[in-house]
DRENDO-1510 file (C-alpha; in Angstrom, 1 decimal, always signed):
<recs>
REC; n; res; u; v; w
REC; 1; MET; +120.7; +105.1; +74.0 .
REC; 2; ASP; +120.1; +101.3; +73.9 .
REC; 3; GLY; +117.0; +99.6; +73.3 .
REC; 4; PRO; +114.3; +100.4; +71.1 .
REC; 5; GLU; +113.0; +104.4; +70.9 .
REC; 6; PRO; +110.3; +104.9; +73.0 .
REC; 7; ASP; +106.6; +105.3; +71.2 .
REC; 8; HIS; +105.6; +108.7; +71.9 .
REC; 9; SER; +102.5; +108.4; +69.5 .
REC; 10; ARG; +100.2; +108.2; +72.7 .
REC; 11; ARG; +101.7; +111.5; +73.3 .
REC; 12; ARG; +99.3; +114.9; +73.1 .
REC; 13; SER; +100.0; +117.7; +71.0 .
REC; 14; ASP; +98.5; +120.1; +73.1 .
REC; 15; SER; +99.6; +121.0; +76.3 .
REC; 16; GLU; +97.7; +119.0; +78.1 .
REC; 17; GLU; +99.6; +116.8; +80.1 .
REC; 18; SER; +98.6; +112.6; +80.3 .
REC; 19; PHE; +99.8; +110.7; +82.6 .
REC; 20; ILE; +98.5; +108.4; +85.5 .
REC; 21; SER; +100.7; +108.8; +89.0 .
REC; 22; LEU; +101.7; +105.4; +91.0 .
REC; 23; TYR; +101.2; +105.8; +94.6 .
REC; 24; ASP; +104.8; +104.5; +96.4 .
REC; 25; THR; +102.6; +102.7; +98.8 .
REC; 26; GLY; +100.9; +100.7; +95.9 .
REC; 27; VAL; +104.6; +99.8; +94.3 .
REC; 28; GLU; +105.1; +98.8; +97.9 .
REC; 29; THR; +102.6; +96.6; +97.8 .
REC; 30; ILE; +103.3; +94.8; +94.3 .
REC; 31; PHE; +106.9; +94.2; +96.3 .
REC; 32; LYS; +105.1; +92.8; +99.2 .
REC; 33; LEU; +102.9; +90.6; +96.8 .
REC; 34; LEU; +105.7; +89.3; +94.6 .
REC; 35; ALA; +108.1; +88.4; +97.9 .
REC; 36; SER; +105.4; +86.5; +99.3 .
REC; 37; ASP; +105.1; +84.2; +95.7 .
REC; 38; THR; +100.9; +85.9; +95.8 .
REC; 39; LEU; +102.4; +87.4; +92.6 .
REC; 40; HIS; +104.3; +86.5; +89.8 .
REC; 41; PRO; +107.1; +88.6; +87.8 .
REC; 42; LYS; +104.6; +87.9; +84.6 .
REC; 43; ASP; +101.5; +89.6; +86.7 .
REC; 44; VAL; +103.6; +92.8; +87.0 .
REC; 45; SER; +103.9; +92.8; +82.9 .
REC; 46; VAL; +100.2; +92.3; +82.8 .
REC; 47; LEU; +99.6; +95.2; +85.3 .
REC; 48; LEU; +101.9; +97.6; +83.0 .
REC; 49; ALA; +100.0; +96.8; +80.0 .
REC; 50; PHE; +96.2; +97.5; +81.7 .
REC; 51; MET; +97.9; +100.1; +83.0 .
REC; 52; TYR; +99.1; +101.2; +79.6 .
REC; 53; PHE; +95.4; +101.2; +78.2 .
REC; 54; THR; +94.0; +103.2; +81.3 .
REC; 55; ASN; +92.4; +106.3; +80.3 .
REC; 56; TRP; +94.2; +108.8; +82.1 .
REC; 57; LYS; +91.3; +110.8; +82.3 .
REC; 58; THR; +88.4; +108.6; +83.5 .
REC; 59; GLY; +90.1; +105.4; +84.8 .
REC; 60; ARG; +88.6; +103.2; +82.3 .
REC; 61; CYS; +90.6; +100.3; +80.8 .
REC; 62; LYS; +88.6; +99.1; +77.7 .
REC; 63; CYS; +91.2; +96.8; +76.3 .
REC; 64; THR; +90.6; +93.1; +75.4 .
REC; 65; VAL; +92.7; +90.3; +76.4 .
REC; 66; ASP; +93.7; +89.6; +73.2 .
REC; 67; ALA; +95.3; +93.5; +73.0 .
REC; 68; ILE; +97.1; +93.0; +75.9 .
REC; 69; GLY; +98.6; +89.7; +74.7 .
REC; 70; LYS; +99.5; +91.4; +71.5 .
REC; 71; LYS; +101.3; +94.2; +73.3 .
REC; 72; LEU; +103.3; +91.2; +75.4 .
REC; 73; GLY; +103.7; +88.7; +73.4 .
REC; 74; ARG; +101.8; +86.0; +75.2 .
REC; 75; SER; +98.3; +83.9; +74.4 .
REC; 76; ARG; +95.3; +84.5; +76.0 .
REC; 77; SER; +95.3; +81.2; +78.1 .
REC; 78; ASN; +98.5; +82.8; +79.4 .
REC; 79; LEU; +97.0; +85.6; +80.6 .
REC; 80; TYR; +93.9; +84.4; +82.7 .
REC; 81; GLN; +95.8; +83.2; +85.4 .
REC; 82; SER; +98.0; +86.7; +85.5 .
REC; 83; ILE; +94.3; +88.3; +85.7 .
REC; 84; LYS; +93.4; +86.3; +88.2 .
REC; 85; ARG; +96.1; +86.8; +90.4 .
REC; 86; LEU; +95.8; +90.4; +90.3 .
REC; 87; LYS; +92.0; +90.7; +90.5 .
REC; 88; GLN; +92.7; +88.5; +93.7 .
REC; 89; ALA; +95.4; +90.7; +95.0 .
REC; 90; GLY; +93.4; +93.4; +95.1 .
REC; 91; LEU; +95.1; +95.3; +92.3 .
REC; 92; MET; +92.2; +95.8; +89.0 .
REC; 93; ALA; +88.6; +94.8; +89.1 .
REC; 94; THR; +85.8; +94.7; +86.5 .
REC; 95; VAL; +83.0; +97.2; +86.9 .
REC; 96; LYS; +80.2; +98.7; +85.9 .
REC; 97; PHE; +80.0; +102.6; +85.3 .
REC; 98; GLU; +76.1; +103.1; +86.5 .
REC; 99; ALA; +76.0; +106.2; +84.2 .
REC; 100; THR; +76.6; +104.3; +80.7 .
REC; 101; GLY; +76.0; +100.7; +81.9 .
REC; 102; GLU; +79.8; +100.2; +80.2 .
REC; 103; ARG; +81.6; +97.2; +81.9 .
REC; 104; VAL; +85.4; +97.9; +81.8 .
REC; 105; TYR; +88.5; +96.9; +84.1 .
REC; 106; LEU; +89.6; +99.3; +86.9 .
REC; 107; MET; +93.1; +99.5; +88.5 .
REC; 108; SER; +92.8; +100.0; +91.9 .
REC; 109; PRO; +92.5; +103.6; +93.0 .
REC; 110; TYR; +95.0; +102.7; +95.8 .
REC; 111; LEU; +97.7; +101.9; +93.2 .
REC; 112; LEU; +97.1; +104.5; +90.3 .
REC; 113; ARG; +95.9; +108.2; +90.7 .
REC; 114; VAL; +94.0; +109.2; +87.4 .
REC; 115; GLY; +91.5; +112.0; +86.9 .
REC; 116; GLY; +90.4; +115.0; +89.0 .
REC; 117; PRO; +89.1; +115.0; +92.3 .
REC; 118; LYS; +85.6; +114.3; +91.2 .
REC; 119; SER; +86.2; +111.3; +89.2 .
REC; 120; ARG; +88.7; +109.4; +91.8 .
REC; 121; GLY; +86.1; +110.1; +94.5 .
REC; 122; TYR; +83.8; +108.4; +91.5 .
REC; 123; ILE; +86.5; +105.5; +90.5 .
REC; 124; LYS; +86.9; +105.1; +94.5 .
REC; 125; MET; +83.4; +104.3; +94.7 .
REC; 126; LEU; +83.2; +101.6; +92.1 .
REC; 127; TYR; +86.3; +100.0; +92.9 .
REC; 128; ASP; +85.3; +99.7; +96.7 .
REC; 129; LYS; +82.2; +98.3; +95.2 .
REC; 130; ALA; +83.6; +95.4; +93.3 .
REC; 131; ILE; +86.1; +94.6; +95.9 .
REC; 132; SER; +83.6; +94.1; +98.5 .
REC; 133; ASP; +82.3; +91.3; +100.0 .
REC; 134; LYS; +80.1; +90.4; +97.2 .
REC; 135; PRO; +82.3; +88.2; +94.7 .
REC; 136; GLU; +79.8; +88.6; +91.8 .
REC; 137; ALA; +80.6; +92.3; +92.0 .
REC; 138; ASN; +83.7; +91.4; +90.4 .
REC; 139; THR; +83.1; +89.4; +87.5 .
REC; 140; LEU; +80.5; +89.0; +84.6 .
REC; 141; ASP; +77.4; +87.2; +83.9 .
REC; 142; VAL; +77.2; +87.4; +80.6 .
REC; 143; GLU; +80.4; +86.9; +78.0 .
REC; 144; ASP; +81.1; +90.4; +76.8 .
REC; 145; GLU; +83.1; +90.7; +73.6 .
REC; 146; THR; +84.5; +94.0; +74.3 .
REC; 147; LEU; +86.3; +92.4; +77.3 .
REC; 148; ASP; +86.8; +89.3; +77.0 .
REC; 149; LEU; +87.1; +88.8; +80.9 .
REC; 150; GLU; +87.6; +85.4; +81.6 .
REC; 151; PRO; +87.0; +81.7; +80.1 .
</recs>
């Protein structure tokens, strides 16, 4: 086998399957965004890193920009433009979970499938609210050290 061995440290030892699903229409959207130069290839690597850190049960992604940078070998300032383009393309948003008050990244539920039917409905509702015509819904009012979203 060529290349490095895959890291299976995140694999669960029990019988529970831990994976996220990509919708084919979501992948087609990414191809169209790349072809139109709306997204750059490096943006897709950032999207993949966010997917890697997404909790497959809840859809929450609580990683920091530094964690993404470390995973990709990119500087924090280099990542901000990619994150901005991913948000503008509607592939991810920053949301506040009403039940906990927690602010997290959320990948588009039209791109990824995570969790059970009930949680998918909740994720879709939060995501749709975040990308609605209220621009403030997709940004944080205060600096949050856990997320470290944008400068």
